[in-house]
N, CA, C and O atoms as a Tripos MOL2 file, in Angstrom:
@<TRIPOS>MOLECULE
protein
  300   299    75     0     0
PROTEIN
NO_CHARGES

@<TRIPOS>ATOM
      1 N         -24.8540  -24.8500   20.2190 N.3       1 MET1
      2 CA        -24.7780  -24.2800   18.8800 C.3       1 MET1
      3 C         -23.8930  -23.2850   19.6890 C.2       1 MET1
      4 O         -23.8590  -22.8260   20.8300 O.2       1 MET1
      5 N         -22.9080  -23.1390   18.0430 N.am      2 ALA2
      6 CA        -21.4920  -22.2420   18.2530 C.3       2 ALA2
      7 C         -22.2470  -20.8460   17.3450 C.2       2 ALA2
      8 O         -23.1360  -20.9490   16.5000 O.2       2 ALA2
      9 N         -21.7130  -19.8170   17.7310 N.am      3 VAL3
     10 CA        -21.6450  -18.3580   17.3940 C.3       3 VAL3
     11 C         -20.8810  -18.3020   16.3310 C.2       3 VAL3
     12 O         -19.7070  -18.6380   16.4920 O.2       3 VAL3
     13 N         -21.3140  -17.8830   15.0150 N.am      4 PRO4
     14 CA        -20.2060  -17.6140   13.9560 C.3       4 PRO4
     15 C         -19.5610  -16.3330   14.1300 C.2       4 PRO4
     16 O         -20.1490  -15.3880   14.6570 O.2       4 PRO4
     17 N         -18.2250  -16.2590   13.6530 N.am      5 ALA5
     18 CA        -17.3650  -15.2810   14.2330 C.3       5 ALA5
     19 C         -17.8960  -14.3730   12.8090 C.2       5 ALA5
     20 O         -18.3590  -14.7430   11.7300 O.2       5 ALA5
     21 N         -17.6260  -13.2060   13.3030 N.am      6 THR6
     22 CA        -18.2950  -12.1180   12.3660 C.3       6 THR6
     23 C         -16.8780  -11.3040   11.5880 C.2       6 THR6
     24 O         -15.9040  -10.9900   12.2720 O.2       6 THR6
     25 N         -16.9270  -11.0820   10.3720 N.am      7 ALA7
     26 CA        -15.5640  -10.4520   10.1400 C.3       7 ALA7
     27 C         -16.2020   -9.1910    9.3430 C.2       7 ALA7
     28 O         -17.1610   -9.2780    8.5760 O.2       7 ALA7
     29 N         -15.5940   -8.1640    9.6190 N.am      8 SER8
     30 CA        -15.9370   -6.3800    9.4240 C.3       8 SER8
     31 C         -15.4460   -6.3160    7.9680 C.2       8 SER8
     32 O         -14.2960   -6.5990    7.6330 O.2       8 SER8
     33 N         -16.4780   -5.8960    7.0880 N.am      9 ALA9
     34 CA        -16.2220   -5.6410    5.9500 C.3       9 ALA9
     35 C         -15.6030   -4.1850    5.5910 C.2       9 ALA9
     36 O         -16.0690   -3.1850    6.1360 O.2       9 ALA9
     37 N         -14.5170   -4.0930    4.6390 N.am     10 ILE10
     38 CA        -14.1620   -2.6580    4.6600 C.3      10 ILE10
     39 C         -15.0000   -1.8960    3.6500 C.2      10 ILE10
     40 O         -15.5690   -2.5200    2.7540 O.2      10 ILE10
     41 N         -15.0970   -0.6820    3.7410 N.am     11 THR11
     42 CA        -16.0280    0.1910    2.8610 C.3      11 THR11
     43 C         -15.4580    0.5970    1.4360 C.2      11 THR11
     44 O         -14.2760    0.3640    1.1810 O.2      11 THR11
     45 N         -16.0470    1.0260    0.7790 N.am     12 ALA12
     46 CA        -15.4880    1.3570   -0.7030 C.3      12 ALA12
     47 C         -14.6520    2.3290   -0.3870 C.2      12 ALA12
     48 O         -13.4830    2.0960   -0.6950 O.2      12 ALA12
     49 N         -14.9000    3.5190    0.2150 N.am     13 ASP13
     50 CA        -14.3410    4.5390    0.4490 C.3      13 ASP13
     51 C         -13.0000    4.1350    0.8510 C.2      13 ASP13
     52 O         -12.0600    4.5100    0.1500 O.2      13 ASP13
     53 N         -12.7760    3.3980    1.9160 N.am     14 VAL14
     54 CA        -11.5870    3.0620    2.4700 C.3      14 VAL14
     55 C         -10.5370    2.4110    1.5010 C.2      14 VAL14
     56 O          -9.3600    2.7460    1.3730 O.2      14 VAL14
     57 N         -11.2570    1.3380    0.8000 N.am     15 ALA15
     58 CA        -10.8430    0.7070   -0.3530 C.3      15 ALA15
     59 C         -10.2110    1.2540   -1.4030 C.2      15 ALA15
     60 O          -9.2660    0.6610   -1.9240 O.2      15 ALA15
     61 N         -10.6100    2.3560   -1.8170 N.am     16 ARG16
     62 CA        -10.4360    3.6100   -3.1360 C.3      16 ARG16
     63 C          -8.8650    4.0760   -2.2110 C.2      16 ARG16
     64 O          -7.7240    3.8220   -2.5980 O.2      16 ARG16
     65 N          -9.2270    4.7640   -1.0060 N.am     17 THR17
     66 CA         -7.9650    5.2960   -0.4430 C.3      17 THR17
     67 C          -6.6380    4.3220   -0.4340 C.2      17 THR17
     68 O          -5.5770    4.5780   -1.0030 O.2      17 THR17
     69 N          -6.8600    3.4530    0.1400 N.am     18 CYS18
     70 CA         -5.8380    2.2110    0.0790 C.3      18 CYS18
     71 C          -5.1080    1.9580   -0.9390 C.2      18 CYS18
     72 O          -3.8780    1.9500   -0.9690 O.2      18 CYS18
     73 N          -6.0440    1.6870   -2.0370 N.am     19 ASP19
     74 CA         -5.7540    1.6170   -3.6610 C.3      19 ASP19
     75 C          -4.8550    2.5930   -4.0350 C.2      19 ASP19
     76 O          -3.6790    2.4390   -4.3650 O.2      19 ASP19
     77 N          -5.5400    3.6740   -3.9540 N.am     20 ALA20
     78 CA         -4.6250    4.9380   -4.2930 C.3      20 ALA20
     79 C          -3.1050    5.1840   -3.5050 C.2      20 ALA20
     80 O          -2.0510    5.6090   -3.9780 O.2      20 ALA20
     81 N          -3.4520    4.7190   -2.0560 N.am     21 ALA21
     82 CA         -1.9300    5.1680   -1.6950 C.3      21 ALA21
     83 C          -1.0460    3.9980   -1.9730 C.2      21 ALA21
     84 O           0.1520    4.2810   -1.9350 O.2      21 ALA21
     85 N          -1.3930    2.5140   -2.2960 N.am     22 VAL22
     86 CA         -0.5860    1.6710   -2.7440 C.3      22 VAL22
     87 C          -0.0490    2.3940   -4.3670 C.2      22 VAL22
     88 O           1.1240    2.7050   -4.5770 O.2      22 VAL22
     89 N          -0.9010    2.5220   -5.1480 N.am     23 ALA23
     90 CA         -0.4720    2.8410   -6.5110 C.3      23 ALA23
     91 C           0.8310    4.2530   -6.2620 C.2      23 ALA23
     92 O           1.8270    4.3640   -6.9770 O.2      23 ALA23
     93 N           0.5390    5.0530   -5.2740 N.am     24 LYS24
     94 CA          1.3440    6.0770   -4.8570 C.3      24 LYS24
     95 C           2.8380    5.6910   -4.3560 C.2      24 LYS24
     96 O           3.8890    6.1500   -4.8030 O.2      24 LYS24
     97 N           2.6660    4.6580   -3.2370 N.am     25 ALA25
     98 CA          4.1150    4.2710   -2.7030 C.3      25 ALA25
     99 C           4.5540    3.0980   -3.6160 C.2      25 ALA25
    100 O           5.7010    2.7060   -3.4020 O.2      25 ALA25
    101 N           3.8720    2.4710   -4.5790 N.am     26 PHE26
    102 CA          4.2630    1.3010   -5.6260 C.3      26 PHE26
    103 C           3.8770    1.6090   -6.9650 C.2      26 PHE26
    104 O           3.1640    0.8800   -7.6540 O.2      26 PHE26
    105 N           4.5260    3.0760   -7.4430 N.am     27 PRO27
    106 CA          3.5520    3.2600   -8.9230 C.3      27 PRO27
    107 C           3.8920    2.2190   -9.8530 C.2      27 PRO27
    108 O           4.9920    1.6960   -9.6760 O.2      27 PRO27
    109 N           3.2690    1.8530  -10.6930 N.am     28 PRO28
    110 CA          3.1150    0.9560  -11.7510 C.3      28 PRO28
    111 C           3.5670    1.1100  -12.8360 C.2      28 PRO28
    112 O           3.0780    2.0270  -13.4950 O.2      28 PRO28
    113 N           4.5600    0.3680  -13.3920 N.am     29 LYS29
    114 CA          5.3050    0.5350  -14.5610 C.3      29 LYS29
    115 C           4.6430    0.8430  -15.7750 C.2      29 LYS29
    116 O           3.5650    0.3010  -16.0190 O.2      29 LYS29
    117 N           5.1310    1.6090  -16.5300 N.am     30 GLN30
    118 CA          4.6590    1.9840  -17.9960 C.3      30 GLN30
    119 C           5.1590    1.5630  -19.0270 C.2      30 GLN30
    120 O           6.3370    1.9020  -19.1400 O.2      30 GLN30
    121 N           4.5790    0.6670  -20.2410 N.am     31 ILE31
    122 CA          5.1760    0.2790  -21.0510 C.3      31 ILE31
    123 C           6.1080    1.2670  -21.9600 C.2      31 ILE31
    124 O           5.5550    2.3230  -22.2670 O.2      31 ILE31
    125 N           7.0750    1.1290  -22.3040 N.am     32 GLY32
    126 CA          7.7100    2.2260  -23.3840 C.3      32 GLY32
    127 C           8.1980    3.4390  -22.3680 C.2      32 GLY32
    128 O           8.3990    4.5360  -22.8890 O.2      32 GLY32
    129 N           8.3800    3.3070  -21.0650 N.am     33 ASN33
    130 CA          8.8430    4.5700  -20.7020 C.3      33 ASN33
    131 C           9.7490    3.7520  -19.0550 C.2      33 ASN33
    132 O           9.4730    3.6460  -17.8600 O.2      33 ASN33
    133 N          10.9190    3.3380  -19.9960 N.am     34 PRO34
    134 CA         11.5560    2.9220  -18.4820 C.3      34 PRO34
    135 C          11.8200    3.5430  -17.3320 C.2      34 PRO34
    136 O          12.0930    2.9150  -16.3080 O.2      34 PRO34
    137 N          11.7510    5.1380  -17.4060 N.am     35 ALA35
    138 CA         11.8550    5.7010  -16.3510 C.3      35 ALA35
    139 C          10.6760    5.7870  -15.1370 C.2      35 ALA35
    140 O          10.8500    6.0740  -13.9520 O.2      35 ALA35
    141 N           9.6020    5.4910  -15.7310 N.am     36 ALA36
    142 CA          8.2420    5.2780  -14.9060 C.3      36 ALA36
    143 C           8.1030    4.0120  -14.2580 C.2      36 ALA36
    144 O           8.4820    2.9400  -14.7320 O.2      36 ALA36
    145 N           7.4350    4.2160  -12.9400 N.am     37 GLY37
    146 CA          7.3680    2.7780  -12.4060 C.3      37 GLY37
    147 C           8.2900    2.7810  -11.3260 C.2      37 GLY37
    148 O           9.2300    3.5750  -11.2820 O.2      37 GLY37
    149 N           8.0320    1.8180  -10.3360 N.am     38 SER38
    150 CA          8.8830    1.0800   -9.1590 C.3      38 SER38
    151 C           9.1150   -0.2870   -9.6340 C.2      38 SER38
    152 O           8.3170   -1.1430  -10.0160 O.2      38 SER38
    153 N          10.4330   -0.2940   -9.5170 N.am     39 THR39
    154 CA         11.2070   -1.8080   -9.3490 C.3      39 THR39
    155 C          10.8610   -2.3110   -7.9600 C.2      39 THR39
    156 O          10.5070   -3.4700   -7.7420 O.2      39 THR39
    157 N          10.9990   -1.2640   -6.9310 N.am     40 LYS40
    158 CA         11.0120   -1.7850   -5.7860 C.3      40 LYS40
    159 C           9.3420   -2.4320   -5.1630 C.2      40 LYS40
    160 O           8.2620   -1.9860   -5.5480 O.2      40 LYS40
    161 N           9.4910   -3.3670   -4.3140 N.am     41 GLY41
    162 CA          7.8470   -3.8630   -3.5890 C.3      41 GLY41
    163 C           7.6460   -5.1470   -4.4370 C.2      41 GLY41
    164 O           7.6530   -5.1080   -5.6680 O.2      41 GLY41
    165 N           7.4870   -6.1490   -3.8090 N.am     42 SER42
    166 CA          6.9100   -7.2470   -4.2110 C.3      42 SER42
    167 C           5.5480   -7.3670   -4.3280 C.2      42 SER42
    168 O           4.9280   -6.3100   -4.2120 O.2      42 SER42
    169 N           4.9580   -8.2900   -4.5100 N.am     43 ALA43
    170 CA          3.5050   -8.2340   -4.3770 C.3      43 ALA43
    171 C           3.0770   -8.2100   -3.1680 C.2      43 ALA43
    172 O           2.3280   -7.3740   -2.6630 O.2      43 ALA43
    173 N           3.7230   -9.4700   -2.5130 N.am     44 LYS44
    174 CA          3.5020   -9.4220   -0.9680 C.3      44 LYS44
    175 C           3.7080   -8.1760   -0.2410 C.2      44 LYS44
    176 O           2.8780   -7.8030    0.5880 O.2      44 LYS44
    177 N           4.7860   -7.4950   -0.5030 N.am     45 GLU45
    178 CA          5.0260   -6.1370    0.3180 C.3      45 GLU45
    179 C           3.6430   -4.9940   -0.1680 C.2      45 GLU45
    180 O           3.1160   -4.2150    0.6270 O.2      45 GLU45
    181 N           3.3340   -5.1050   -1.3250 N.am     46 GLN46
    182 CA          2.1260   -4.2490   -1.4550 C.3      46 GLN46
    183 C           0.8790   -4.6490   -1.2400 C.2      46 GLN46
    184 O           0.0010   -3.8070   -1.4280 O.2      46 GLN46
    185 N           0.4960   -5.9640   -0.8140 N.am     47 ARG47
    186 CA         -0.3780   -6.6590   -0.2330 C.3      47 ARG47
    187 C          -0.4880   -6.0720    1.3350 C.2      47 ARG47
    188 O          -1.4800   -5.5160    1.8060 O.2      47 ARG47
    189 N           0.5620   -6.2890    1.9070 N.am     48 ASP48
    190 CA          0.9340   -5.8970    3.2760 C.3      48 ASP48
    191 C           0.6500   -4.3740    3.6170 C.2      48 ASP48
    192 O          -0.1220   -4.0040    4.5020 O.2      48 ASP48
    193 N           1.3280   -3.6090    2.8490 N.am     49 TYR49
    194 CA          0.9190   -2.1470    2.6150 C.3      49 TYR49
    195 C          -0.3630   -1.9450    2.5500 C.2      49 TYR49
    196 O          -0.7200   -1.0160    3.2750 O.2      49 TYR49
    197 N          -1.4650   -2.6140    1.7750 N.am     50 PHE50
    198 CA         -2.7960   -2.4070    1.4500 C.3      50 PHE50
    199 C          -3.5660   -2.8910    2.8420 C.2      50 PHE50
    200 O          -4.4840   -2.2520    3.3570 O.2      50 PHE50
    201 N          -3.1270   -3.9010    3.2590 N.am     51 ASN51
    202 CA         -3.8240   -4.4210    4.6110 C.3      51 ASN51
    203 C          -3.4180   -3.6450    5.9540 C.2      51 ASN51
    204 O          -4.0360   -3.7000    7.0170 O.2      51 ASN51
    205 N          -2.0600   -2.7900    5.6480 N.am     52 LYS52
    206 CA         -2.1080   -1.8990    7.0780 C.3      52 LYS52
    207 C          -2.9490   -0.9670    6.7590 C.2      52 LYS52
    208 O          -3.7620   -0.7180    7.6500 O.2      52 LYS52
    209 N          -3.0670   -0.2270    5.5940 N.am     53 CYS53
    210 CA         -3.7610    0.8120    5.2950 C.3      53 CYS53
    211 C          -5.2840    0.7720    5.6360 C.2      53 CYS53
    212 O          -5.8220    1.7960    6.0560 O.2      53 CYS53
    213 N          -6.0430   -0.4610    5.4550 N.am     54 VAL54
    214 CA         -7.1100   -1.1820    5.8260 C.3      54 VAL54
    215 C          -7.2500   -1.2890    7.2630 C.2      54 VAL54
    216 O          -8.2030   -0.6910    7.7620 O.2      54 VAL54
    217 N          -6.5940   -1.8400    7.9020 N.am     55 ALA55
    218 CA         -6.6090   -1.7440    9.5860 C.3      55 ALA55
    219 C          -6.3970   -0.7230    9.8720 C.2      55 ALA55
    220 O          -6.5570   -0.6510   11.0900 O.2      55 ALA55
    221 N          -5.9710    0.6430    9.2830 N.am     56 ASN56
    222 CA         -5.6380    1.9320    9.9430 C.3      56 ASN56
    223 C          -6.7660    2.8460    9.3870 C.2      56 ASN56
    224 O          -6.7390    4.0770    9.4080 O.2      56 ASN56
    225 N          -7.7990    2.0390    8.8680 N.am     57 ASN57
    226 CA         -8.8270    2.7450    8.2820 C.3      57 ASN57
    227 C          -8.5840    4.1030    7.1950 C.2      57 ASN57
    228 O          -9.2340    5.1430    7.0910 O.2      57 ASN57
    229 N          -7.4870    3.6670    6.5230 N.am     58 GLY58
    230 CA         -7.2620    4.6850    5.4130 C.3      58 GLY58
    231 C          -6.4130    5.4410    5.3550 C.2      58 GLY58
    232 O          -6.2120    6.1810    4.3910 O.2      58 GLY58
    233 N          -5.5680    5.3850    6.6660 N.am     59 LYS59
    234 CA         -4.6020    6.2260    7.0140 C.3      59 LYS59
    235 C          -3.0640    5.4190    6.9930 C.2      59 LYS59
    236 O          -2.7760    4.6060    7.8710 O.2      59 LYS59
    237 N          -2.2870    5.7070    6.0560 N.am     60 VAL60
    238 CA         -1.0040    5.2280    6.1560 C.3      60 VAL60
    239 C           0.4090    6.0880    5.9190 C.2      60 VAL60
    240 O           0.2480    7.1110    5.2550 O.2      60 VAL60
    241 N           1.2660    5.9160    6.2030 N.am     61 ASP61
    242 CA          2.5990    6.8440    6.0060 C.3      61 ASP61
    243 C           2.7960    6.5670    4.7230 C.2      61 ASP61
    244 O           2.5890    5.4530    4.2420 O.2      61 ASP61
    245 N           3.2570    7.6770    4.0070 N.am     62 ASP62
    246 CA          3.5890    8.2500    2.7570 C.3      62 ASP62
    247 C           4.6410    6.9980    2.0150 C.2      62 ASP62
    248 O           4.5150    6.4620    0.9150 O.2      62 ASP62
    249 N           5.4200    6.8400    2.7980 N.am     63 LEU63
    250 CA          6.3760    5.5890    2.4580 C.3      63 LEU63
    251 C           6.3360    4.0190    2.9760 C.2      63 LEU63
    252 O           6.1180    3.6250    4.1220 O.2      63 LEU63
    253 N           6.5920    3.2950    1.8710 N.am     64 PRO64
    254 CA          6.4590    2.0520    2.1870 C.3      64 PRO64
    255 C           7.0150    1.5270    3.3760 C.2      64 PRO64
    256 O           8.1200    1.9740    3.6810 O.2      64 PRO64
    257 N           6.4660    0.6150    4.1740 N.am     65 ALA65
    258 CA          7.2360   -0.0180    5.4890 C.3      65 ALA65
    259 C           8.6610   -0.3110    5.3290 C.2      65 ALA65
    260 O           9.3930   -0.1040    6.2970 O.2      65 ALA65
    261 N           9.1670   -0.7740    4.2140 N.am     66 ASP66
    262 CA         10.6590   -1.1320    4.1690 C.3      66 ASP66
    263 C          11.4380    0.0120    3.8740 C.2      66 ASP66
    264 O          12.6190   -0.1980    3.5970 O.2      66 ASP66
    265 N          10.9420    1.4160    3.8770 N.am     67 THR67
    266 CA         11.8830    2.4810    3.0980 C.3      67 THR67
    267 C          12.3550    3.2230    4.5240 C.2      67 THR67
    268 O          11.4660    3.2880    5.3730 O.2      67 THR67
    269 N          13.4130    3.6830    4.8130 N.am     68 PRO68
    270 CA         13.7100    4.1670    5.8460 C.3      68 PRO68
    271 C          12.9790    5.6310    5.5380 C.2      68 PRO68
    272 O          12.7620    5.9900    4.3810 O.2      68 PRO68
    273 N          12.6280    6.4260    6.6790 N.am     69 LYS69
    274 CA         12.2730    7.6220    6.6930 C.3      69 LYS69
    275 C          12.9260    8.8190    6.3560 C.2      69 LYS69
    276 O          12.3580    9.8060    5.8890 O.2      69 LYS69
    277 N          14.6170    8.6810    6.6980 N.am     70 ASP70
    278 CA         15.5260    9.4960    6.3920 C.3      70 ASP70
    279 C          16.1660    8.9950    5.0950 C.2      70 ASP70
    280 O          17.3730    9.2290    5.0490 O.2      70 ASP70
    281 N          15.7250    8.4450    4.1670 N.am     71 SER71
    282 CA         16.5980    8.5010    2.9410 C.3      71 SER71
    283 C          16.4940    9.4670    1.9420 C.2      71 SER71
    284 O          15.7430    9.6300    0.9810 O.2      71 SER71
    285 N          17.7280   10.2460    2.5610 N.am     72 LYS72
    286 CA         18.1360   11.4860    1.7750 C.3      72 LYS72
    287 C          19.3340   11.1310    1.2670 C.2      72 LYS72
    288 O          20.0620   10.3000    1.8100 O.2      72 LYS72
    289 N          19.6890   11.9110   -0.1120 N.am     73 ALA73
    290 CA         20.4640   11.4130   -1.0070 C.3      73 ALA73
    291 C          21.8900   12.0140   -0.2620 C.2      73 ALA73
    292 O          22.0380   13.2320   -0.1580 O.2      73 ALA73
    293 N          22.8770   11.1000    0.2250 N.am     74 SER74
    294 CA         24.2590   11.6550    0.6540 C.3      74 SER74
    295 C          25.1800   11.8890   -0.4510 C.2      74 SER74
    296 O          25.3900   11.1650   -1.4240 O.2      74 SER74
    297 N          25.7890   13.2090   -0.0950 N.am     75 LYS75
    298 CA         26.7380   13.6640   -1.0710 C.3      75 LYS75
    299 C          28.2170   13.0040   -0.7910 C.2      75 LYS75
    300 O          29.1650   13.2780   -1.5280 O.2      75 LYS75
@<TRIPOS>BOND
     1     1     2 1
     2     2     3 1
     3     3     4 2
     4     3     5 am
     5     5     6 1
     6     6     7 1
     7     7     8 2
     8     7     9 am
     9     9    10 1
    10    10    11 1
    11    11    12 2
    12    11    13 am
    13    13    14 1
    14    14    15 1
    15    15    16 2
    16    15    17 am
    17    17    18 1
    18    18    19 1
    19    19    20 2
    20    19    21 am
    21    21    22 1
    22    22    23 1
    23    23    24 2
    24    23    25 am
    25    25    26 1
    26    26    27 1
    27    27    28 2
    28    27    29 am
    29    29    30 1
    30    30    31 1
    31    31    32 2
    32    31    33 am
    33    33    34 1
    34    34    35 1
    35    35    36 2
    36    35    37 am
    37    37    38 1
    38    38    39 1
    39    39    40 2
    40    39    41 am
    41    41    42 1
    42    42    43 1
    43    43    44 2
    44    43    45 am
    45    45    46 1
    46    46    47 1
    47    47    48 2
    48    47    49 am
    49    49    50 1
    50    50    51 1
    51    51    52 2
    52    51    53 am
    53    53    54 1
    54    54    55 1
    55    55    56 2
    56    55    57 am
    57    57    58 1
    58    58    59 1
    59    59    60 2
    60    59    61 am
    61    61    62 1
    62    62    63 1
    63    63    64 2
    64    63    65 am
    65    65    66 1
    66    66    67 1
    67    67    68 2
    68    67    69 am
    69    69    70 1
    70    70    71 1
    71    71    72 2
    72    71    73 am
    73    73    74 1
    74    74    75 1
    75    75    76 2
    76    75    77 am
    77    77    78 1
    78    78    79 1
    79    79    80 2
    80    79    81 am
    81    81    82 1
    82    82    83 1
    83    83    84 2
    84    83    85 am
    85    85    86 1
    86    86    87 1
    87    87    88 2
    88    87    89 am
    89    89    90 1
    90    90    91 1
    91    91    92 2
    92    91    93 am
    93    93    94 1
    94    94    95 1
    95    95    96 2
    96    95    97 am
    97    97    98 1
    98    98    99 1
    99    99   100 2
   100    99   101 am
   101   101   102 1
   102   102   103 1
   103   103   104 2
   104   103   105 am
   105   105   106 1
   106   106   107 1
   107   107   108 2
   108   107   109 am
   109   109   110 1
   110   110   111 1
   111   111   112 2
   112   111   113 am
   113   113   114 1
   114   114   115 1
   115   115   116 2
   116   115   117 am
   117   117   118 1
   118   118   119 1
   119   119   120 2
   120   119   121 am
   121   121   122 1
   122   122   123 1
   123   123   124 2
   124   123   125 am
   125   125   126 1
   126   126   127 1
   127   127   128 2
   128   127   129 am
   129   129   130 1
   130   130   131 1
   131   131   132 2
   132   131   133 am
   133   133   134 1
   134   134   135 1
   135   135   136 2
   136   135   137 am
   137   137   138 1
   138   138   139 1
   139   139   140 2
   140   139   141 am
   141   141   142 1
   142   142   143 1
   143   143   144 2
   144   143   145 am
   145   145   146 1
   146   146   147 1
   147   147   148 2
   148   147   149 am
   149   149   150 1
   150   150   151 1
   151   151   152 2
   152   151   153 am
   153   153   154 1
   154   154   155 1
   155   155   156 2
   156   155   157 am
   157   157   158 1
   158   158   159 1
   159   159   160 2
   160   159   161 am
   161   161   162 1
   162   162   163 1
   163   163   164 2
   164   163   165 am
   165   165   166 1
   166   166   167 1
   167   167   168 2
   168   167   169 am
   169   169   170 1
   170   170   171 1
   171   171   172 2
   172   171   173 am
   173   173   174 1
   174   174   175 1
   175   175   176 2
   176   175   177 am
   177   177   178 1
   178   178   179 1
   179   179   180 2
   180   179   181 am
   181   181   182 1
   182   182   183 1
   183   183   184 2
   184   183   185 am
   185   185   186 1
   186   186   187 1
   187   187   188 2
   188   187   189 am
   189   189   190 1
   190   190   191 1
   191   191   192 2
   192   191   193 am
   193   193   194 1
   194   194   195 1
   195   195   196 2
   196   195   197 am
   197   197   198 1
   198   198   199 1
   199   199   200 2
   200   199   201 am
   201   201   202 1
   202   202   203 1
   203   203   204 2
   204   203   205 am
   205   205   206 1
   206   206   207 1
   207   207   208 2
   208   207   209 am
   209   209   210 1
   210   210   211 1
   211   211   212 2
   212   211   213 am
   213   213   214 1
   214   214   215 1
   215   215   216 2
   216   215   217 am
   217   217   218 1
   218   218   219 1
   219   219   220 2
   220   219   221 am
   221   221   222 1
   222   222   223 1
   223   223   224 2
   224   223   225 am
   225   225   226 1
   226   226   227 1
   227   227   228 2
   228   227   229 am
   229   229   230 1
   230   230   231 1
   231   231   232 2
   232   231   233 am
   233   233   234 1
   234   234   235 1
   235   235   236 2
   236   235   237 am
   237   237   238 1
   238   238   239 1
   239   239   240 2
   240   239   241 am
   241   241   242 1
   242   242   243 1
   243   243   244 2
   244   243   245 am
   245   245   246 1
   246   246   247 1
   247   247   248 2
   248   247   249 am
   249   249   250 1
   250   250   251 1
   251   251   252 2
   252   251   253 am
   253   253   254 1
   254   254   255 1
   255   255   256 2
   256   255   257 am
   257   257   258 1
   258   258   259 1
   259   259   260 2
   260   259   261 am
   261   261   262 1
   262   262   263 1
   263   263   264 2
   264   263   265 am
   265   265   266 1
   266   266   267 1
   267   267   268 2
   268   267   269 am
   269   269   270 1
   270   270   271 1
   271   271   272 2
   272   271   273 am
   273   273   274 1
   274   274   275 1
   275   275   276 2
   276   275   277 am
   277   277   278 1
   278   278   279 1
   279   279   280 2
   280   279   281 am
   281   281   282 1
   282   282   283 1
   283   283   284 2
   284   283   285 am
   285   285   286 1
   286   286   287 1
   287   287   288 2
   288   287   289 am
   289   289   290 1
   290   290   291 1
   291   291   292 2
   292   291   293 am
   293   293   294 1
   294   294   295 1
   295   295   296 2
   296   295   297 am
   297   297   298 1
   298   298   299 1
   299   299   300 2
@<TRIPOS>SUBSTRUCTURE
     1 MET1         2 RESIDUE 1 A MET
     2 ALA2         6 RESIDUE 1 A ALA
     3 VAL3        10 RESIDUE 1 A VAL
     4 PRO4        14 RESIDUE 1 A PRO
     5 ALA5        18 RESIDUE 1 A ALA
     6 THR6        22 RESIDUE 1 A THR
     7 ALA7        26 RESIDUE 1 A ALA
     8 SER8        30 RESIDUE 1 A SER
     9 ALA9        34 RESIDUE 1 A ALA
    10 ILE10       38 RESIDUE 1 A ILE
    11 THR11       42 RESIDUE 1 A THR
    12 ALA12       46 RESIDUE 1 A ALA
    13 ASP13       50 RESIDUE 1 A ASP
    14 VAL14       54 RESIDUE 1 A VAL
    15 ALA15       58 RESIDUE 1 A ALA
    16 ARG16       62 RESIDUE 1 A ARG
    17 THR17       66 RESIDUE 1 A THR
    18 CYS18       70 RESIDUE 1 A CYS
    19 ASP19       74 RESIDUE 1 A ASP
    20 ALA20       78 RESIDUE 1 A ALA
    21 ALA21       82 RESIDUE 1 A ALA
    22 VAL22       86 RESIDUE 1 A VAL
    23 ALA23       90 RESIDUE 1 A ALA
    24 LYS24       94 RESIDUE 1 A LYS
    25 ALA25       98 RESIDUE 1 A ALA
    26 PHE26      102 RESIDUE 1 A PHE
    27 PRO27      106 RESIDUE 1 A PRO
    28 PRO28      110 RESIDUE 1 A PRO
    29 LYS29      114 RESIDUE 1 A LYS
    30 GLN30      118 RESIDUE 1 A GLN
    31 ILE31      122 RESIDUE 1 A ILE
    32 GLY32      126 RESIDUE 1 A GLY
    33 ASN33      130 RESIDUE 1 A ASN
    34 PRO34      134 RESIDUE 1 A PRO
    35 ALA35      138 RESIDUE 1 A ALA
    36 ALA36      142 RESIDUE 1 A ALA
    37 GLY37      146 RESIDUE 1 A GLY
    38 SER38      150 RESIDUE 1 A SER
    39 THR39      154 RESIDUE 1 A THR
    40 LYS40      158 RESIDUE 1 A LYS
    41 GLY41      162 RESIDUE 1 A GLY
    42 SER42      166 RESIDUE 1 A SER
    43 ALA43      170 RESIDUE 1 A ALA
    44 LYS44      174 RESIDUE 1 A LYS
    45 GLU45      178 RESIDUE 1 A GLU
    46 GLN46      182 RESIDUE 1 A GLN
    47 ARG47      186 RESIDUE 1 A ARG
    48 ASP48      190 RESIDUE 1 A ASP
    49 TYR49      194 RESIDUE 1 A TYR
    50 PHE50      198 RESIDUE 1 A PHE
    51 ASN51      202 RESIDUE 1 A ASN
    52 LYS52      206 RESIDUE 1 A LYS
    53 CYS53      210 RESIDUE 1 A CYS
    54 VAL54      214 RESIDUE 1 A VAL
    55 ALA55      218 RESIDUE 1 A ALA
    56 ASN56      222 RESIDUE 1 A ASN
    57 ASN57      226 RESIDUE 1 A ASN
    58 GLY58      230 RESIDUE 1 A GLY
    59 LYS59      234 RESIDUE 1 A LYS
    60 VAL60      238 RESIDUE 1 A VAL
    61 ASP61      242 RESIDUE 1 A ASP
    62 ASP62      246 RESIDUE 1 A ASP
    63 LEU63      250 RESIDUE 1 A LEU
    64 PRO64      254 RESIDUE 1 A PRO
    65 ALA65      258 RESIDUE 1 A ALA
    66 ASP66      262 RESIDUE 1 A ASP
    67 THR67      266 RESIDUE 1 A THR
    68 PRO68      270 RESIDUE 1 A PRO
    69 LYS69      274 RESIDUE 1 A LYS
    70 ASP70      278 RESIDUE 1 A ASP
    71 SER71      282 RESIDUE 1 A SER
    72 LYS72      286 RESIDUE 1 A LYS
    73 ALA73      290 RESIDUE 1 A ALA
    74 SER74      294 RESIDUE 1 A SER
    75 LYS75      298 RESIDUE 1 A LYS
């Protein structure tokens, strides 16, 4: 008899925290406001960011994984 593999479920608090982190890193577009929202970040990148957040128990960097941390405007 085989023992079934158990999957750990995420808590609602971690899911809410990660959902807020994704919304902050990849802000949703707003209809009628072309300046609002992010044009970067595909759905796959957003899912990966969420999964990374869940794997780290709700703790992620403020920037998306594909954004360099030293991205300063050069003169």
